[in-house]
N, C-alpha and C positions, 0 to 999 in steps of 0.2 A: 384560394389559389385557383387559377384558371387551369382546367383539366386539359392537357394536350391531346388526350384521346378524343374528347368531345370536339375540339377544334379540328382534328384530322378528319372527322366525319362530316364537317360542314361542306357545303357546296363550294367548289373552287371559285372564289370571288375576291373582290377587294376586301370585304369584311373578314374573310377567312385569313388572308395574308396579314391584315392588321392584328387580328386576334393571335396569330402565331408569334408576332413580335411581342405582344403583351404576355403570352404564356411563357416565353423564354426570359424576358427582362423585366416584366411588370412588378411593381411593388405596391403594397396596399396603401391607400390614402383615405383620408376622411374629409367629408363635407357634410351635406345634409344626408347623403346616402354613401355607403362604403363602395369601394371599387378598386380597380387596379390601374396603374399608370406607369409610364416610363418617359423620362426626359430624353429626347433624341440628342445624342452626342455628335452626330454627323447627319448630313442630308441622307435620306434613305429613299430610294425609288423602288416602287413595286409595280409590276405589270400584271394585269388581270384581264379577263374577258367579261364583258358586260352581258346583259340579258339578250342583246341583239347579236352576240358573238363578235362584237368589235373589240379589238385589243386596245386597251388604254393604259397609260402610265400615270401614276400618282407620285408626287414627290412630297415627302414629309420633311419639312425644313429643320435644320439644326437649331436647337434651342427651344423647339416647340415640344408640347407634351401630347402623347398618344394616351387616351384614357377610355375606360369603359366602366359602367356601373356594374356592381356585383351581380345584379339580376338581369343583365342585358348581354346581347351578343352583337351590339351595334356600336363599335368604337368610334370615337371622334377625335379630331385633332384640334388642340387649342393653343393659343399663343402663350408665351411665358407670362405676360401680364395677366391674361385671363386666369391662368393657373394660380399665380401669386395672389390675386384678389380674393380667392375663396377656397383654396385647397392647401393641403400639406400632407406629406407622407407620414404614416404612423411613426411615432417616436421622434419626429423632426420638430425642433423648436421653431418658434416664429423668428424671423430674421430681425436683427437689431433695427430699430427705427420704425418697425411696424407694430404699433401697440394695438392690442385687442380693444374693441369698444367696451366701455363699462355699461353693465346692464343692471337693472333692479336697484337694490339698496347700495351697491358699490358706487353708483353714480352720485349718490348723496354724501357718501363718506369720503370721496376724493381719492 
């Protein structure tokens, strides 16, 4: 779980605001490395100040995924296709029609 206290101590930036969303709504997922992610149910705009004190606005599109690795504080935004190609939430079954590739002896046994 992403610790909200740790996030609150981060420097006020784009990453802090993305991490706040993840700490409130993120669910664990599995890939090569574990982490947290949230599917955006609606467009979400965040406004932040960059290193040059310029105010910028970022829109996270509806249907995309906001994700971060368990050992990172640098969230990223990925499309639904990018998510579906290699990730799933813990406890989530693969969607029908998406068969796992067979590996090892399974490929010989059919």
